[in-house]
C-alpha positions in Angstrom: -5.4 -11.4 -2.9 -4.3 -10.4 0.6 -2.0 -7.5 -0.2 -1.9 -5.8 3.2 0.0 -8.5 5.0 2.6 -8.6 2.3 2.9 -4.8 1.9 3.0 -4.4 5.7 6.0 -6.8 6.0 7.8 -5.2 3.0 7.2 -1.7 4.4 8.6 -2.7 7.8 11.6 -4.2 6.1 12.3 -1.3 3.8 12.0 1.2 6.6 15.2 -0.4 8.1 17.2 -0.1 4.9 19.1 3.2 4.3 18.0 4.8 1.0 15.5 2.0 0.1 12.0 2.8 -1.3 9.0 0.6 -1.6 6.8 1.0 -4.7 3.4 -0.7 -4.7 1.5 -0.9 -8.0 -2.2 -1.5 -7.9 -4.9 -1.6 -10.5 -6.4 1.8 -10.9 -9.9 0.3 -10.3 -9.0 -0.2 -6.6 -8.9 3.6 -6.2 -11.9 4.4 -8.4 -15.2 4.7 -6.5 -17.1 3.9 -9.7 -15.3 0.6 -10.3 -16.4 -2.8 -9.0 -12.9 -3.4 -7.6 -13.0 -0.2 -5.5 -11.5 -0.9 -2.0 -11.5 2.2 0.2 -10.2 0.2 3.2 -7.1 -0.9 1.2 -6.5 2.6 -0.1 -6.8 4.0 3.5 -4.3 1.5 4.8 -1.9 2.2 2.0 -2.1 5.9 2.7 -1.4 5.3 6.3 1.8 3.4 5.4 2.8 6.3 3.1 2.1 8.9 5.8 4.0 6.9 8.4 7.2 7.2 6.3 10.5 5.6 7.1 
């Protein structure tokens, strides 16, 4: 699944909407270094989007 292009567009769109928030739910295994689905690159990019803010 290519989540980053979708989340990127949604984040950009939401940033232009007053009072809007974007919630992104992921499987916890994506953030767990011991899991087979661990994706540190995805987590880093999601954190960048959060840190960027509105």
